[in-house]
C-alpha positions as CSV (number, residue, x, y, z in Angstrom):
1,M,34.5,15.4,-26.8
2,G,31.1,14.7,-25.4
3,K,28.0,13.8,-27.4
4,G,27.4,16.1,-30.3
5,P,29.6,18.9,-31.8
6,G,29.4,21.2,-28.7
7,L,29.4,25.0,-28.8
8,Y,31.5,27.3,-31.0
9,P,34.1,28.1,-28.3
10,D,34.8,24.3,-28.0
11,I,36.4,24.2,-31.5
12,G,40.1,24.2,-31.0
13,K,39.8,24.4,-27.2
14,K,42.0,21.4,-26.5
15,A,44.9,22.8,-28.4
16,R,44.5,26.3,-26.8
17,D,44.3,24.8,-23.3
18,L,47.5,22.8,-24.0
19,L,49.4,25.8,-25.3
20,Y,48.2,28.6,-23.1
21,K,46.2,27.5,-20.0
22,D,48.0,28.0,-16.6
23,Y,51.0,29.8,-18.2
24,Q,51.6,33.1,-16.4
25,S,54.2,35.6,-15.2
26,D,52.1,37.0,-12.3
27,H,51.6,35.8,-8.8
28,K,48.1,34.5,-8.0
29,F,46.3,33.2,-5.0
30,S,42.8,31.9,-4.4
31,L,41.1,30.4,-1.4
32,T,37.7,28.7,-1.5
33,T,35.6,28.0,1.6
34,Y,32.0,26.6,2.0
35,T,29.3,27.8,4.4
36,A,27.0,25.4,6.3
37,N,24.2,25.9,3.6
38,G,26.6,25.1,0.7
39,V,27.5,28.5,-0.5
40,A,31.1,28.6,-2.0
41,I,33.1,31.7,-1.2
42,T,36.3,32.3,-3.2
43,S,38.8,35.0,-2.5
44,S,41.4,35.7,-5.2
45,G,44.3,38.0,-5.5
46,A,46.8,38.7,-8.3
47,K,50.0,40.8,-8.3
48,K,50.9,42.1,-11.8
49,G,54.0,44.2,-11.5
50,E,53.3,46.9,-9.0
51,L,49.5,46.5,-9.3
52,F,47.5,44.2,-7.0
53,L,44.0,43.1,-8.0
54,A,41.6,41.2,-5.8
55,D,38.0,39.9,-5.9
56,V,35.6,37.9,-3.8
57,S,33.0,35.7,-5.4
58,T,30.2,33.5,-4.1
59,K,28.4,30.6,-5.7
60,L,25.0,29.2,-4.7
61,I,23.5,26.1,-6.4
62,N,19.8,25.5,-5.7
63,K,18.5,22.6,-7.8
64,N,19.1,23.6,-11.4
65,I,19.8,27.3,-10.7
66,T,23.3,28.6,-10.1
67,T,23.9,32.1,-8.8
68,D,27.4,33.6,-9.0
69,V,28.2,37.0,-7.5
70,K,31.6,38.6,-7.7
71,V,32.9,42.0,-6.5
72,D,36.4,43.3,-7.4
73,T,38.8,46.0,-6.3
74,N,37.2,48.4,-8.9
75,S,33.9,48.2,-6.9
76,K,32.2,46.3,-9.8
77,L,29.6,43.8,-8.9
78,L,29.1,41.0,-11.4
79,T,26.1,38.8,-11.1
80,T,25.4,35.7,-13.2
81,I,22.3,33.5,-12.9
82,T,22.4,30.2,-14.8
83,I,19.3,28.0,-15.2
84,D,20.4,24.6,-16.4
85,E,18.0,22.6,-18.6
86,P,14.7,24.4,-18.1
87,A,14.0,22.2,-21.2
88,P,16.1,19.3,-22.5
89,G,19.4,20.5,-23.9
90,L,18.7,24.2,-23.0
91,K,20.6,26.5,-20.7
92,T,19.7,30.1,-19.9
93,I,22.2,32.6,-18.6
94,F,21.4,36.1,-17.3
95,S,24.2,38.5,-16.3
96,F,24.8,42.1,-15.4
97,V,27.5,44.3,-13.9
98,V,26.8,47.1,-11.4
99,P,27.1,50.1,-11.9
100,D,27.3,49.5,-15.7
101,Q,23.7,49.9,-16.8
102,R,24.5,48.7,-20.3
103,S,26.0,45.4,-19.2
104,G,22.8,43.4,-18.8
105,K,22.7,40.3,-21.1
106,V,20.5,37.2,-21.7
107,E,22.1,34.2,-23.3
108,L,20.5,30.9,-24.4
109,Q,22.5,27.8,-25.2
110,Y,21.1,24.7,-26.8
111,L,23.0,21.4,-27.2
112,H,21.8,18.7,-29.6
113,E,23.3,15.5,-30.9
114,Y,24.0,17.2,-34.2
115,A,24.1,20.9,-33.3
116,G,25.2,23.4,-30.7
117,I,23.6,26.9,-30.6
118,S,24.3,30.0,-28.5
119,T,22.6,33.3,-28.8
120,S,22.7,36.4,-26.6
121,I,21.2,39.9,-26.6
122,G,22.0,42.9,-24.6
123,L,19.3,44.4,-22.4
124,T,19.5,47.9,-23.8
125,A,17.5,50.0,-26.3
126,S,20.1,49.3,-29.1
127,P,21.7,46.0,-28.1
128,L,24.5,43.9,-29.4
129,V,23.1,40.6,-30.7
130,N,25.5,37.6,-30.7
131,F,24.9,34.3,-32.5
132,S,27.1,31.2,-32.8
133,G,26.1,27.8,-34.2
134,V,27.8,24.5,-34.8
135,A,26.5,21.7,-36.9
136,G,28.0,18.2,-37.2
137,N,28.8,15.3,-34.9
138,N,31.7,14.0,-32.8
139,T,33.9,13.7,-35.8
140,V,33.3,16.7,-38.1
141,A,31.8,20.1,-37.0
142,L,31.3,23.3,-38.9
143,G,30.5,26.5,-37.1
144,T,30.0,30.3,-37.3
145,D,30.1,33.1,-34.8
146,V,28.7,36.6,-35.6
147,C,27.8,39.8,-33.7
148,F,25.4,42.5,-34.9
149,D,25.3,46.0,-33.5
150,T,21.6,47.2,-33.8
151,A,22.7,50.8,-33.1
152,T,24.9,51.1,-36.2
153,G,23.4,48.3,-38.3
154,N,26.8,46.7,-38.8
155,F,28.3,43.3,-38.1
156,T,31.1,43.8,-35.6
157,K,32.2,40.2,-35.8
158,Y,31.9,37.3,-38.2
159,N,34.1,34.2,-37.8
160,A,33.9,30.6,-39.0
161,A,35.5,27.3,-38.0
162,L,35.9,23.7,-39.0
163,S,36.9,20.8,-36.7
164,F,37.9,17.2,-37.3
165,S,38.2,14.8,-34.4
166,T,39.1,11.2,-33.8
167,S,39.8,9.2,-30.6
168,D,43.3,10.6,-30.3
169,L,43.6,13.8,-32.4
170,I,41.7,17.0,-33.0
171,A,42.4,19.4,-35.9
172,S,40.7,22.7,-36.4
173,L,40.7,25.6,-38.9
174,I,39.4,28.9,-37.7
175,L,38.8,32.2,-39.6
176,N,38.8,35.2,-37.2
177,D,38.9,39.0,-37.3
178,K,36.3,39.4,-40.1
179,A,38.2,36.8,-42.2
180,D,41.5,38.7,-41.8
181,T,43.2,35.9,-39.7
182,V,43.3,32.2,-40.2
183,T,44.4,29.8,-37.5
184,A,45.1,26.1,-37.8
185,S,45.5,24.0,-34.6
186,Y,46.4,20.4,-33.9
187,Y,46.1,18.3,-30.7
188,H,47.3,14.8,-30.4
189,T,47.0,12.4,-27.5
190,V,50.2,10.4,-27.3
191,S,49.5,8.4,-24.2
192,P,46.2,8.6,-22.3
193,L,47.7,6.7,-19.3
194,T,50.2,9.5,-18.6
195,N,48.1,12.4,-20.1
196,T,50.9,12.9,-22.7
197,A,49.9,15.1,-25.6
198,V,51.4,17.4,-28.2
199,G,49.8,20.4,-29.9
200,A,50.5,23.2,-32.3
201,E,48.9,26.4,-33.5
202,L,49.7,28.3,-36.7
203,S,48.2,31.7,-37.5
204,H,48.4,34.0,-40.5
205,G,47.3,37.6,-40.8
206,F,46.3,38.5,-44.3
207,S,46.5,42.3,-43.9
208,S,49.7,42.2,-41.9
209,N,51.2,39.2,-43.8
210,E,52.5,38.0,-40.4
211,N,52.7,34.4,-39.2
212,S,52.9,33.0,-35.7
213,L,53.6,29.4,-34.7
214,T,53.4,27.8,-31.2
215,I,54.1,24.2,-30.4
216,G,53.9,22.5,-27.0
217,T,53.5,19.3,-25.0
218,Q,52.3,18.1,-21.7
219,H,53.0,15.0,-19.5
220,S,51.9,13.7,-16.1
221,L,54.8,12.6,-14.0
222,D,52.3,11.0,-11.6
223,P,48.5,11.3,-11.1
224,L,49.0,14.5,-9.2
225,T,51.8,16.3,-11.1
226,T,51.8,17.6,-14.6
227,V,54.5,19.4,-16.6
228,K,54.0,21.4,-19.8
229,A,56.4,23.2,-22.2
230,R,56.0,25.4,-25.3
231,V,58.0,27.5,-27.7
232,N,56.9,29.9,-30.4
233,N,58.6,31.3,-33.6
234,A,59.6,34.5,-31.7
235,G,62.0,32.4,-29.6
236,I,59.9,32.6,-26.4
237,A,60.1,29.3,-24.5
238,S,57.9,28.5,-21.5
239,A,57.5,25.7,-19.0
240,L,55.3,25.0,-16.0
241,L,54.9,22.4,-13.3
242,Q,51.5,21.9,-11.6
243,H,51.0,19.7,-8.5
244,E,47.7,18.9,-6.8
245,W,49.0,18.5,-3.3
246,R,45.5,17.8,-1.9
247,P,42.2,17.2,-3.7
248,K,41.2,20.3,-5.8
249,S,44.1,22.3,-4.3
250,T,47.0,23.0,-6.8
251,F,50.3,24.8,-6.8
252,T,51.6,26.0,-10.2
253,I,55.0,27.5,-11.1
254,S,55.8,28.6,-14.6
255,G,58.7,30.3,-16.3
256,E,59.4,32.1,-19.6
257,V,62.6,33.0,-21.3
258,D,63.5,34.8,-24.5
259,T,66.0,32.4,-26.2
260,R,67.1,35.2,-28.5
261,A,68.1,37.4,-25.5
262,I,69.3,35.0,-22.9
263,E,70.9,37.9,-21.0
264,K,67.4,39.1,-20.0
265,S,65.9,37.9,-16.8
266,A,63.4,35.1,-17.0
267,K,59.8,35.7,-16.0
268,V,58.5,33.5,-13.2
269,G,54.8,33.1,-12.3
270,L,53.3,31.4,-9.2
271,A,49.7,30.3,-8.6
272,L,48.2,28.7,-5.5
273,A,44.6,27.5,-5.3
274,L,43.3,26.2,-2.1
275,K,40.0,24.3,-1.7
276,P,38.8,22.3,1.3
């Protein structure tokens, strides 16, 4: 972790990335190019079953202002403008989707040595107001995440989280779904030299009385190749291999099998990301 407790989404992120990031059963491709004036253009495509989705995005960085524009196959245009540090520790984000007139939103993020705050408000007559805050330090952090609907006068979301970190382990406890679900996660660095780590996530639903457990590990075979594996209590086992065959360009292959129904075909996902 960096200096300070970070923002609310950072709580438990290490374990989530270890257990879920880059696992997929689809086929994905992305290509990034740069214009002479520094604009990054990324074309992406994904095949999900018989459905093919694609989008084109551009990113322009001018001093402390970043402008992202993305258009997808549904003819939606997403624009995000980020102003980094108009004041020390502050970040301002303005986003909207065309043609959705209710999508406009302004978000403010503030990072401090002992706090991380993020608040956003929709640009409508009766907006949704989101607030998340974390207090603590690099070792212990306590946070909350709430959303208030001014149209109905109700809270649509209220969550809370607690995190404990040392140099080689991160443990977190998160209360989600209006206090109906509790999730405990654990991330442990076994060997920094080989990027070897283990992690686990245990969730319990109070209303459903259902539990879910996922455990996983990762290891770098060399500085450019990483393997990961995970299994959950439903008997679903997954593994992936990711290789950076040139700087910032990666190839990822992942597979998933139901160990309780071996006769079923395994799911295989491929992802190729190309950057100059």
